[in-house]
N, C-alpha and C positions, 0 to 999 in steps of 0.2 A: 576191499572197497571201503569198509568202515574205517580202517586205519588211515587211508588216504584222506577221507573226509575229516577225521579228527585232526590230521596234520594240517589240512587246509584251514580248519577253523582256528588253529593256534597261530598260523602264519601272520595274519593281520596284526595281532598283538605284538609279535616279535618285530615286525616291520615298524610299527608305531614307536616301540621302545627305541629301536635303532635310530629312527628319524629324530626322536626327541634328544637322544644323546648327541647326534650330529648337530642339531640346532644349538644345543648348549655349547658344544665345542667351537662352532663358528662364532657364537656370541662372545665367548671368552677370548678367542683369537682377535676379534675385532676390538674388543675392549682394551686388550694389551697394546694393539697398534695405536689406538687413540692416546693412551697414556704415554707411549714412546714419542709420538709426534708432539704431544703437549710439552714434554720435557724440552725438546728442541726449541719450540716457540717461546716458552717462558724464559729459556736461557738467552735467546736472542733479543726479545722485545720486552721482557718483564711481564707482569700480570696484566696491567692496565692496557698496554698497547697490543697485547695478543688478541687474536680474533678466533672465535669458535668456527666461523666460516672457513678461515684459512686452514685451521687445524683439520677440519673435516675434509677439505679439499685434498690435503696431503695424504689423508688416509684413503681417499677414494670413495667417500660417502657424502651424503647431504648433511647440512647442519641439523636437520630434523632427525636424521639417523644417529648423529652424535648425541643429541639430547635424549634419545631413547636409552642410552647407557649412563649419561650423566645429566642431572637435572639442570645444571647451570655452569657457568665458567668457574664460579666459586667452588662448586662441588667437584669439578674436575681438578682444580688446584689442590684441594684437600686430599683427594684420592691419589694424586701424583706424589705428594709429600708422604702420605701414609704408606704407600707401597715402598718408597725408598727407605723409610724407617723400618718397616717389617723385614726387608731384605737384610739390612745392616744388623739389626738386632739378632736375627736368626744366625747370621754368619759369624758375628764377632762377640755378641753379648748374651748368648743363650745360657751361659754358665756363670757361676760366681767366681771372681778372681780370688786366689788364695793369698797372693803376695802383691806388693806394690810393683815389683819388677815384672810380674806376670801381667799386671794391668797395663803398664807402659809398653810392654812387648806387643800386646794386642793392639794398642793404639798405633804403633808403627805399622803393623800389618794392615790396619784400616787405611792409613795414609798411602800405603802401597796400592791398595785396592782402588782408592779414589783416583790415583794417578792413571788408572786404566779407563776412566769414564769422564772424559772432559766435559761432555754435554751436561751430565747430571751435576757435576761440580760447578760449572758455570751457572746453571740454573739456580743452584743453592745460593751462590754469591749474590746474584741479581735479586732474588726474592728476599733474602735476609736484609739487604740494604733497603729495599722498598718497604719491608715490614716494620721499619722504624716508625712509620706512620700508624698511630693507633687505629685508624680506620681501615687499614689494609686487611683483607680477608685472611692473610697468613700471620698477622700480628700475634694472635693468641698462640698459634702453633709454635712460633719461634721463641716466644716468652717461656712457654712450657718446656720446649726442647732444652733450653739452657738450664732450667731448673732440674730437669731429669738427668742431664749430663753430670751436674754437680753432685746430685744425690747418688747416682750410680758409681761415681768415682770415689765419693767420700767414704762409702762403706768399706771397701778393701783398704783404703789408706788409713782409716781409723783403726781397723784391725791390725794393720802393719805397725802403727804406733804402739798399740797394746801388746803386740808380740815382741816388740823390741827391734823390728826390722827398720823402722823409721825413728828418727831422733825424737825424744820427748818434747812436747810443745810445738810440734810441727802444725802449722795452720792448714789443715787439710782442705778447708773450704777455699781459702785463697789459692792454694796449689791447684785445686780442681778448676777454678775459674780461670787462672792464668793459662793452664794447659789448653782449655777450650779456646781461649783467645789466640794463643800461638798457633794452634792447629788451623783455625779458620783464617787467620791472617796469612799464613803461608799458602793456603789455598787461593787466596785473592791474588798473590804475586805469581803463583804458578799458572793460573788461568790466563794472565796477561802475557806470559812467556813460557808456554809449556815445554819447549825444547831447550830453552836456555837456563831455566830455573830448576834446581834440584830440590823439589818440595820434600821428598821422602828423606833425602840425605840431611836436609836442614832440620827436619823434625826429629830424626834419629839422634842427631848431635844434641839437640835441645833436651830430649828425654834422658839421654845418658848424662848430660851435665847436671840436669835437675836431680836425678836420682843420686848422683855422687854427692850432692850438697845436702840431701835430706836423709839418706840411709845412715844407720848408726855405724856401719863399718866402711862407709865410703864406696859401696858397690854400685856400679852403673849397670847398663844393659849387658846381657850376655854377648859374647863375641860374635855369635852366629846370627844375631838379629840385624 
């Protein structure tokens, strides 16, 4: 009898903990669906023309329910961009590149990955264009993004110059900026014609051609990239 009573006394706590975990899981799942819907809306209409009410409706909740997870449309935009960055960094940039060839091999893999997510890439193109306005809520994000890209690429390229992999005097900042511009420019053309434009093939050819022009031994990308 006493054992049953003790078991009964512990049961409410276990039920409460289980309910709490269930509540968090539901909240996380709803937050994820809001972010996914926001990507599609920002891609189609841009930031200013997107509506929290329409995003909420697509998710099946009220605008008030959406604002329970995100304080404002600006907050939602920042979280969408942050999540995309976190996923890409973890998947492609979680380790230091040893050589310049390894760096560009990884960028080709990133281009391949981007070619599987049209909505996210379209959103990026639209928001990057809008963010040229200093008053745009994503202006600071995109400014910092390009600074980070150049810095992240410059380190392995600088080491490649020092190790003799790249030719002496290679302007690593210019190479990094050019690479980012080419990659993003190819994404713009691909989004306009996803079936007819070979974004990955064009970037692979560019990376191979660039490496052959700056490596000391004229080496390009590995044959299996």
